[in-house]
N, C-alpha and C positions, 0 to 999 in steps of 0.2 A: 709325567706328573708336573703340573704347573707350579711355579713358585708362589708362595703365599705372602701377602703383606703382613706386617707386624700385627695389625689388628686382627686379620684373619687367623694368624697363628694363635693369638690369645683366645679367640673364640673356639678354635679347634681344641686347645688344651682343656677348655671347659667341657666341650662335648665328649672328649675322650674320658674325662673324669666321670661325667654324669652318665655316659653311655647312650642316653636318649633324653631329649628335653624339648619342651616348648620354648618359644622365644622368651616368654616371661621368666621361665626358670633359668635360662642362660643369663638374662638381665640381672637376676638376683645374685648370681655368682660373680659379677663384675665388681671388683673392689675399688678401682680407681674411678675417675670421672665417668659416669654412666652415659652412654650415647642415647639419643632419642630412640624410642621403640622402633620407629620406621627405619632408622639408620641401621640398627642391629638386625632387623629383619632382612634388609637389603644385603648386609654382609653375609648372613647365613645363606640367602638365596644365591649369592655369588659363589660361596663355597660349594653349593649344590651344582651350579653350572660348571665349576672346575673339576667336579667329580670326587669331591672329598666327603660330602654328606648326601644323604637321601632323606626321605620323609615318609611318614604315614599320615594320611589325611583323616581328620576327625571333623567332619562338617567343613566349616570355613577355617579351622585351625590346623596347623601342621606340627607334628612331633618329629624333630630331626634326630638323626643318628649318624655317627661317622661310618663311612664305608672304606676309608683308608686307615689302616692300623697305625697307631703312634710309632711302632717300631719300624714300619716301612718308611714313614716320613723321616724319622730320625736317621735311618740308614742312608736315605737319599741326601739328606741335609749334610751329613758328615762326609759322604763321598764327594759332594759338590764343593764343600769347603776344602777338602784334601786337594782336589784338582786345582781350585782357584788360588789357594793361599799357601799350600805346603808342597808344591811340585809333585803331587800324588805320592807323597812319602809319609808313611806312618812314623818313621824315625824323626822326620822334621816336625811333625805334629807333637809328638811326645817331648821332643827337645824344646819346643816353644813353651809348653806348659811347665817344664822343669826350669827353664830360664826365668819365667814369670813367677816362679815359686807357687804355682797352682797345684803342683803335685809333689808329694814328699818322697824321700828316698825309700821310706817304708812302703809307700803305695807302689812305687816302681818295683820293689822286690816282690810284693804281692802279685803284681801283674806277671812278672817273670815266672813266679811259682805256678800261677794258673796256666801259663803257656806250656811250661814243662810238663805239668800233670795232664794236659789235654792231649798230649802226643801218645 
């Protein structure tokens, strides 16, 4: 699976949420500075070339839909981050968030409880 640019990830998030959409529908969902229609269309076609989306043709227009599940991409993203930044250690990952105060003691206890109950 190829790496996505930040813009491509933003567009994929919209397509995952909408499940299927024409370029104009994706454009309507963009909250920040909207790209030109042709630019957005190119980004979506690039996503198709990378194997993330496909389309159904309706005459000259295309309705795009994701073919890579959000969960698959998230899993790959987390695995890559683990390898690149945390020495492939979940302990290092969780420690990082604890040190940055991004996760509370209560949340850590909840995670431990979930792990214990899944065995």
